[in-house]
C-alpha positions in Angstrom: 147.2 145.8 60.5 147.9 142.1 60.6 150.0 140.0 62.9 151.7 136.6 63.0 149.2 135.5 65.6 146.8 136.9 68.2 148.4 139.0 70.9 150.9 140.5 68.5 150.1 144.1 69.4 147.6 145.0 66.7 145.0 146.3 69.2 147.7 148.5 70.8 149.2 149.9 67.6 146.0 150.7 65.5 144.2 152.7 68.2 147.4 154.7 68.8 147.7 155.5 65.1 144.0 156.4 64.8 144.3 158.7 67.8 147.3 160.4 66.2 145.5 160.7 62.8 142.5 162.2 64.5 144.7 164.6 66.4 146.1 165.8 63.1 142.6 166.2 61.7 143.1 163.4 59.2 139.8 161.7 58.3 139.8 158.1 59.5 137.7 155.0 59.0 137.9 152.1 61.4 137.3 148.4 60.5 137.8 145.1 62.3 138.2 141.8 60.4 135.9 139.2 61.8 132.9 139.4 64.2 134.9 140.8 67.2 133.2 143.5 69.2 135.8 144.4 71.8 138.6 145.4 69.4 136.1 147.2 67.2 135.0 149.2 70.3 138.7 150.3 70.9 138.9 151.3 67.2 135.7 153.3 67.4 136.9 155.0 70.6 140.2 155.9 69.0 138.8 157.1 65.7 135.7 158.9 66.9 133.8 157.1 64.1 131.7 153.9 64.1 133.9 150.9 63.6 132.6 148.4 61.1 133.2 144.6 61.2 134.4 143.0 58.0 133.5 139.3 58.6 134.5 137.5 55.5 133.3 134.2 56.9 129.6 135.2 57.4 129.4 138.0 54.9 131.6 136.8 52.0 134.2 138.8 50.2 131.6 140.6 47.9 129.5 142.0 50.8 132.7 142.8 52.8 134.1 144.8 49.9 130.8 146.6 49.4 130.6 147.5 53.2 134.2 148.7 53.1 133.6 150.8 49.9 130.5 152.4 51.4 132.0 153.2 54.8 135.6 154.0 54.0 136.8 157.6 54.0 137.8 158.8 50.6 140.7 161.0 51.7 142.4 159.8 54.8 143.3 156.7 56.7 141.2 153.5 56.6 142.4 151.2 59.3 141.5 147.5 59.1 142.6 145.5 62.1 143.1 141.8 61.3 142.5 138.9 63.6 144.8 136.1 64.5 147.6 135.5 62.1 147.9 137.1 58.7 147.4 133.9 56.8 145.3 132.0 59.3 141.8 131.1 58.3 139.4 128.2 57.8 141.3 126.9 54.8 144.2 127.9 52.6 141.9 129.9 50.3 140.6 132.1 53.1 139.0 133.9 54.7 142.3 135.2 56.1 144.0 138.6 56.3 146.0 138.2 53.0 142.8 137.3 51.2 141.0 140.3 52.6 143.8 142.7 51.9 144.0 141.4 48.3 140.3 141.7 47.8 140.3 145.3 49.1 143.6 146.1 47.4 144.8 147.3 50.8 148.4 147.6 52.0 149.4 145.5 55.0 151.2 146.8 58.1 152.5 143.8 60.1 152.7 143.8 63.9 155.2 141.3 65.3 155.6 140.5 68.9 159.3 140.6 69.1 160.1 139.7 72.7 163.2 137.5 73.0 163.9 137.3 69.3 166.4 139.1 67.0 167.3 138.2 63.4 164.6 135.5 63.2 162.1 138.4 62.7 163.7 139.1 59.3 163.0 135.5 58.2 159.4 135.8 59.4 158.9 139.1 57.6 160.4 137.8 54.4 158.3 134.7 54.5 155.1 136.7 55.0 156.2 139.2 52.4 156.2 136.4 49.8 152.4 136.4 50.3 151.8 140.1 50.4 153.5 143.5 50.0 153.8 145.4 53.3 153.4 149.1 53.9 155.2 148.9 57.3 156.4 146.4 59.9 155.9 147.2 63.6 157.9 145.2 66.1 156.2 145.2 69.5 158.2 144.0 72.5 155.9 143.1 75.4 157.4 142.1 78.7 155.5 142.2 82.0 158.6 143.2 83.9 159.9 145.9 81.6 158.3 148.8 79.7 157.1 148.0 76.2 158.9 149.4 73.2 157.6 149.7 69.7 159.9 150.1 66.7 158.4 151.1 63.3 160.4 150.5 60.2 160.1 149.7 56.5 159.7 146.2 55.3 161.5 147.0 52.1 
């Protein structure tokens, strides 16, 4: 699960999906890109499994890939919550969400904070899609004065 930035709804969407998967008795693995501990705690709570950090900056891609391979569930949902924006990182070569997804051969679900925007979202999705193939796009509309709404649709 990646976003265009921080506060895009990733930490709301992934725990909800993990809770639903657990409710349906689907094996789940929970991972957080980067060294974050609060988001990982939410993922652990929702999955009922220890959440693992995949910190490409301090561990490098090879150690992250090995950690993912040894802790991922073989038959179920392995949720990796990104941090910041999908293509944000220390430099253009990584470590960013696209680089991690590519290294792990993982599909990307993109969470987009879609308050006060309409067709521009399509341009954002198409631009990001040129960097990676998406499994799904989640549009999260957050407004302090109104209830939040989440719309899930295909990026294709």
